[in-house]
Biotite code that builds the C-alpha atoms (Angstrom):
import biotite.structure as struc

atoms = struc.array([
    struc.Atom([-0.079, -0.121, 0.232], chain_id="A", res_id=1, res_name="MET", atom_name="CA", element="C"),
    struc.Atom([1.324, 3.586, -0.564], chain_id="A", res_id=2, res_name="ALA", atom_name="CA", element="C"),
    struc.Atom([-0.097, 6.776, 1.042], chain_id="A", res_id=3, res_name="ASP", atom_name="CA", element="C"),
    struc.Atom([0.539, 10.286, 1.211], chain_id="A", res_id=4, res_name="ALA", atom_name="CA", element="C"),
    struc.Atom([-0.078, 12.409, 4.249], chain_id="A", res_id=5, res_name="ASP", atom_name="CA", element="C"),
    struc.Atom([-2.054, 9.675, 5.697], chain_id="A", res_id=6, res_name="GLY", atom_name="CA", element="C"),
    struc.Atom([-4.203, 9.017, 2.668], chain_id="A", res_id=7, res_name="GLU", atom_name="CA", element="C"),
    struc.Atom([-4.345, 5.794, 0.985], chain_id="A", res_id=8, res_name="VAL", atom_name="CA", element="C"),
    struc.Atom([-3.026, 6.638, -2.636], chain_id="A", res_id=9, res_name="VAL", atom_name="CA", element="C"),
    struc.Atom([-2.616, 3.009, -4.059], chain_id="A", res_id=10, res_name="GLY", atom_name="CA", element="C"),
    struc.Atom([-2.302, -0.728, -3.456], chain_id="A", res_id=11, res_name="TRP", atom_name="CA", element="C"),
    struc.Atom([-0.885, -3.562, -5.269], chain_id="A", res_id=12, res_name="ALA", atom_name="CA", element="C"),
    struc.Atom([-2.165, -7.045, -4.948], chain_id="A", res_id=13, res_name="ALA", atom_name="CA", element="C"),
    struc.Atom([0.204, -10.178, -5.013], chain_id="A", res_id=14, res_name="VAL", atom_name="CA", element="C"),
    struc.Atom([-0.716, -13.864, -3.711], chain_id="A", res_id=15, res_name="ALA", atom_name="CA", element="C"),
    struc.Atom([0.519, -17.566, -4.400], chain_id="A", res_id=16, res_name="PRO", atom_name="CA", element="C"),
    struc.Atom([-0.625, -18.220, -8.080], chain_id="A", res_id=17, res_name="ARG", atom_name="CA", element="C"),
    struc.Atom([-2.202, -21.578, -6.319], chain_id="A", res_id=18, res_name="SER", atom_name="CA", element="C"),
    struc.Atom([-4.621, -19.139, -4.530], chain_id="A", res_id=19, res_name="GLU", atom_name="CA", element="C"),
    struc.Atom([-5.982, -17.245, -7.380], chain_id="A", res_id=20, res_name="LEU", atom_name="CA", element="C"),
    struc.Atom([-7.953, -17.954, -10.690], chain_id="A", res_id=21, res_name="PRO", atom_name="CA", element="C"),
    struc.Atom([-4.633, -17.927, -12.521], chain_id="A", res_id=22, res_name="PHE", atom_name="CA", element="C"),
    struc.Atom([-3.810, -21.347, -11.525], chain_id="A", res_id=23, res_name="ALA", atom_name="CA", element="C"),
    struc.Atom([-6.415, -22.389, -13.602], chain_id="A", res_id=24, res_name="ARG", atom_name="CA", element="C"),
    struc.Atom([-6.466, -20.321, -16.385], chain_id="A", res_id=25, res_name="SER", atom_name="CA", element="C"),
    struc.Atom([-6.752, -21.575, -20.026], chain_id="A", res_id=26, res_name="ARG", atom_name="CA", element="C"),
    struc.Atom([-5.482, -18.087, -21.714], chain_id="A", res_id=27, res_name="VAL", atom_name="CA", element="C"),
    struc.Atom([-2.696, -17.326, -19.430], chain_id="A", res_id=28, res_name="ILE", atom_name="CA", element="C"),
    struc.Atom([-0.225, -20.016, -19.453], chain_id="A", res_id=29, res_name="PRO", atom_name="CA", element="C"),
    struc.Atom([2.452, -21.560, -16.757], chain_id="A", res_id=30, res_name="HIS", atom_name="CA", element="C"),
    struc.Atom([6.040, -21.113, -17.955], chain_id="A", res_id=31, res_name="VAL", atom_name="CA", element="C"),
    struc.Atom([7.185, -23.868, -15.017], chain_id="A", res_id=32, res_name="ASP", atom_name="CA", element="C"),
    struc.Atom([5.916, -25.812, -12.125], chain_id="A", res_id=33, res_name="ASP", atom_name="CA", element="C"),
    struc.Atom([7.330, -23.396, -9.630], chain_id="A", res_id=34, res_name="LEU", atom_name="CA", element="C"),
    struc.Atom([5.104, -22.436, -7.015], chain_id="A", res_id=35, res_name="PRO", atom_name="CA", element="C"),
    struc.Atom([4.992, -18.837, -8.014], chain_id="A", res_id=36, res_name="VAL", atom_name="CA", element="C"),
    struc.Atom([3.726, -15.812, -6.722], chain_id="A", res_id=37, res_name="TRP", atom_name="CA", element="C"),
    struc.Atom([1.266, -13.446, -8.910], chain_id="A", res_id=38, res_name="SER", atom_name="CA", element="C"),
    struc.Atom([1.368, -9.567, -8.962], chain_id="A", res_id=39, res_name="VAL", atom_name="CA", element="C"),
    struc.Atom([-2.553, -9.388, -10.266], chain_id="A", res_id=40, res_name="TRP", atom_name="CA", element="C"),
    struc.Atom([-3.639, -5.875, -9.582], chain_id="A", res_id=41, res_name="CYS", atom_name="CA", element="C"),
    struc.Atom([-2.133, -2.531, -9.199], chain_id="A", res_id=42, res_name="ILE", atom_name="CA", element="C"),
    struc.Atom([-4.054, 0.618, -8.411], chain_id="A", res_id=43, res_name="ARG", atom_name="CA", element="C"),
    struc.Atom([-3.020, 4.509, -8.192], chain_id="A", res_id=44, res_name="VAL", atom_name="CA", element="C"),
    struc.Atom([-5.908, 6.579, -7.294], chain_id="A", res_id=45, res_name="ARG", atom_name="CA", element="C"),
    struc.Atom([-6.914, 9.149, -9.477], chain_id="A", res_id=46, res_name="PRO", atom_name="CA", element="C"),
    struc.Atom([-4.849, 12.641, -8.812], chain_id="A", res_id=47, res_name="GLY", atom_name="CA", element="C"),
    struc.Atom([-1.887, 10.543, -7.804], chain_id="A", res_id=48, res_name="HIS", atom_name="CA", element="C"),
    struc.Atom([-1.135, 9.198, -11.113], chain_id="A", res_id=49, res_name="ARG", atom_name="CA", element="C"),
    struc.Atom([2.069, 9.894, -13.003], chain_id="A", res_id=50, res_name="GLY", atom_name="CA", element="C"),
    struc.Atom([3.949, 10.058, -10.054], chain_id="A", res_id=51, res_name="LYS", atom_name="CA", element="C"),
    struc.Atom([5.891, 6.636, -10.140], chain_id="A", res_id=52, res_name="GLY", atom_name="CA", element="C"),
    struc.Atom([3.792, 5.183, -7.428], chain_id="A", res_id=53, res_name="ILE", atom_name="CA", element="C"),
    struc.Atom([3.127, 2.138, -9.431], chain_id="A", res_id=54, res_name="SER", atom_name="CA", element="C"),
    struc.Atom([6.657, 1.403, -9.673], chain_id="A", res_id=55, res_name="HIS", atom_name="CA", element="C"),
    struc.Atom([7.194, 1.761, -5.935], chain_id="A", res_id=56, res_name="HIS", atom_name="CA", element="C"),
    struc.Atom([3.997, -0.311, -5.706], chain_id="A", res_id=57, res_name="LEU", atom_name="CA", element="C"),
    struc.Atom([5.439, -3.575, -8.164], chain_id="A", res_id=58, res_name="LEU", atom_name="CA", element="C"),
    struc.Atom([8.753, -3.542, -6.180], chain_id="A", res_id=59, res_name="ARG", atom_name="CA", element="C"),
    struc.Atom([7.455, -3.388, -2.972], chain_id="A", res_id=60, res_name="GLY", atom_name="CA", element="C"),
    struc.Atom([4.668, -6.316, -3.969], chain_id="A", res_id=61, res_name="ALA", atom_name="CA", element="C"),
    struc.Atom([7.936, -8.550, -5.441], chain_id="A", res_id=62, res_name="VAL", atom_name="CA", element="C"),
    struc.Atom([10.085, -7.913, -2.282], chain_id="A", res_id=63, res_name="ALA", atom_name="CA", element="C"),
    struc.Atom([7.028, -8.934, -0.243], chain_id="A", res_id=64, res_name="TYR", atom_name="CA", element="C"),
    struc.Atom([6.484, -12.016, -2.166], chain_id="A", res_id=65, res_name="ALA", atom_name="CA", element="C"),
    struc.Atom([10.380, -12.850, -1.900], chain_id="A", res_id=66, res_name="HIS", atom_name="CA", element="C"),
    struc.Atom([10.318, -12.532, 1.784], chain_id="A", res_id=67, res_name="SER", atom_name="CA", element="C"),
    struc.Atom([7.393, -14.820, 1.973], chain_id="A", res_id=68, res_name="GLN", atom_name="CA", element="C"),
    struc.Atom([9.540, -17.324, 0.097], chain_id="A", res_id=69, res_name="GLY", atom_name="CA", element="C"),
    struc.Atom([8.354, -16.832, -3.461], chain_id="A", res_id=70, res_name="ALA", atom_name="CA", element="C"),
    struc.Atom([10.960, -18.663, -5.721], chain_id="A", res_id=71, res_name="PRO", atom_name="CA", element="C"),
    struc.Atom([9.505, -16.422, -8.460], chain_id="A", res_id=72, res_name="ALA", atom_name="CA", element="C"),
    struc.Atom([7.198, -13.586, -9.082], chain_id="A", res_id=73, res_name="VAL", atom_name="CA", element="C"),
    struc.Atom([5.130, -13.137, -12.229], chain_id="A", res_id=74, res_name="GLU", atom_name="CA", element="C"),
    struc.Atom([2.613, -10.746, -13.639], chain_id="A", res_id=75, res_name="GLY", atom_name="CA", element="C"),
    struc.Atom([0.169, -10.407, -16.693], chain_id="A", res_id=76, res_name="TYR", atom_name="CA", element="C"),
    struc.Atom([0.792, -7.047, -17.903], chain_id="A", res_id=77, res_name="PRO", atom_name="CA", element="C"),
    struc.Atom([-0.741, -5.721, -20.908], chain_id="A", res_id=78, res_name="VAL", atom_name="CA", element="C"),
    struc.Atom([1.541, -5.361, -23.860], chain_id="A", res_id=79, res_name="ASP", atom_name="CA", element="C"),
    struc.Atom([0.734, -1.853, -25.155], chain_id="A", res_id=80, res_name="ASN", atom_name="CA", element="C"),
    struc.Atom([3.670, -0.628, -26.858], chain_id="A", res_id=81, res_name="ARG", atom_name="CA", element="C"),
    struc.Atom([3.388, 2.904, -25.588], chain_id="A", res_id=82, res_name="GLY", atom_name="CA", element="C"),
    struc.Atom([-0.175, 3.273, -26.515], chain_id="A", res_id=83, res_name="GLU", atom_name="CA", element="C"),
    struc.Atom([-2.595, 4.772, -23.778], chain_id="A", res_id=84, res_name="GLN", atom_name="CA", element="C"),
    struc.Atom([-4.455, 2.429, -21.861], chain_id="A", res_id=85, res_name="VAL", atom_name="CA", element="C"),
    struc.Atom([-7.745, 3.042, -20.430], chain_id="A", res_id=86, res_name="ASP", atom_name="CA", element="C"),
    struc.Atom([-7.331, 3.574, -16.839], chain_id="A", res_id=87, res_name="LEU", atom_name="CA", element="C"),
    struc.Atom([-10.167, 1.664, -16.104], chain_id="A", res_id=88, res_name="THR", atom_name="CA", element="C"),
    struc.Atom([-8.217, -1.510, -17.413], chain_id="A", res_id=89, res_name="MET", atom_name="CA", element="C"),
    struc.Atom([-4.683, -0.180, -16.337], chain_id="A", res_id=90, res_name="ALA", atom_name="CA", element="C"),
    struc.Atom([-4.810, -2.191, -13.216], chain_id="A", res_id=91, res_name="ASP", atom_name="CA", element="C"),
    struc.Atom([-3.050, -5.167, -14.363], chain_id="A", res_id=92, res_name="VAL", atom_name="CA", element="C"),
    struc.Atom([0.269, -2.859, -15.171], chain_id="A", res_id=93, res_name="GLY", atom_name="CA", element="C"),
    struc.Atom([2.012, -2.385, -18.399], chain_id="A", res_id=94, res_name="THR", atom_name="CA", element="C"),
    struc.Atom([5.171, -4.621, -19.847], chain_id="A", res_id=95, res_name="ARG", atom_name="CA", element="C"),
    struc.Atom([7.408, -1.640, -19.300], chain_id="A", res_id=96, res_name="GLN", atom_name="CA", element="C"),
    struc.Atom([6.229, -1.185, -15.637], chain_id="A", res_id=97, res_name="LEU", atom_name="CA", element="C"),
    struc.Atom([7.415, -4.538, -15.505], chain_id="A", res_id=98, res_name="PHE", atom_name="CA", element="C"),
    struc.Atom([10.343, -4.645, -17.073], chain_id="A", res_id=99, res_name="GLU", atom_name="CA", element="C"),
    struc.Atom([11.448, -1.473, -15.338], chain_id="A", res_id=100, res_name="ARG", atom_name="CA", element="C"),
    struc.Atom([11.123, -3.517, -12.129], chain_id="A", res_id=101, res_name="ALA", atom_name="CA", element="C"),
    struc.Atom([13.375, -6.058, -13.331], chain_id="A", res_id=102, res_name="GLY", atom_name="CA", element="C"),
    struc.Atom([11.152, -8.914, -14.568], chain_id="A", res_id=103, res_name="LEU", atom_name="CA", element="C"),
    struc.Atom([11.728, -10.298, -18.061], chain_id="A", res_id=104, res_name="ASN", atom_name="CA", element="C"),
    struc.Atom([8.561, -11.368, -20.498], chain_id="A", res_id=105, res_name="LYS", atom_name="CA", element="C"),
    struc.Atom([8.567, -15.063, -20.212], chain_id="A", res_id=106, res_name="ALA", atom_name="CA", element="C"),
    struc.Atom([5.623, -15.940, -22.635], chain_id="A", res_id=107, res_name="ARG", atom_name="CA", element="C"),
    struc.Atom([2.649, -14.289, -24.601], chain_id="A", res_id=108, res_name="ASP", atom_name="CA", element="C"),
    struc.Atom([-1.032, -15.167, -23.265], chain_id="A", res_id=109, res_name="THR", atom_name="CA", element="C"),
    struc.Atom([-4.146, -15.261, -25.292], chain_id="A", res_id=110, res_name="ALA", atom_name="CA", element="C"),
    struc.Atom([-5.737, -13.140, -22.607], chain_id="A", res_id=111, res_name="SER", atom_name="CA", element="C"),
    struc.Atom([-6.518, -9.185, -23.789], chain_id="A", res_id=112, res_name="VAL", atom_name="CA", element="C"),
    struc.Atom([-7.294, -6.349, -21.373], chain_id="A", res_id=113, res_name="SER", atom_name="CA", element="C"),
    struc.Atom([-8.384, -3.076, -22.536], chain_id="A", res_id=114, res_name="GLY", atom_name="CA", element="C"),
    struc.Atom([-8.106, -4.348, -26.216], chain_id="A", res_id=115, res_name="GLY", atom_name="CA", element="C"),
    struc.Atom([-3.917, -5.054, -25.324], chain_id="A", res_id=116, res_name="PHE", atom_name="CA", element="C"),
    struc.Atom([-2.574, -8.530, -25.438], chain_id="A", res_id=117, res_name="PRO", atom_name="CA", element="C"),
    struc.Atom([-1.376, -9.601, -22.112], chain_id="A", res_id=118, res_name="ARG", atom_name="CA", element="C"),
    struc.Atom([2.170, -11.201, -21.837], chain_id="A", res_id=119, res_name="CYS", atom_name="CA", element="C"),
])
């Protein structure tokens, strides 16, 4: 969670993939059999966007997952190729956001969010 002057301005959701619907997804493939954790939602409140908060939230989610024993962390961001993402669909993050946090694209998916393919 991120706060500014005591007000919650953003949050990230991270949990073991086995506890999420992604464990049974037919459109988001598993890369391997590791018990990975998934970062599946990153939200920044209106009025606080464009300040780098999502970068801090993602790094914090990854650090938390590792502190809980996650052998790897994955996400399913959109590959928007620099195009504008509808803010109502931006909660999955973008490929660029994940790559800036040190995560690498592992595989394409058959999933789409906001008109963009997810990877």
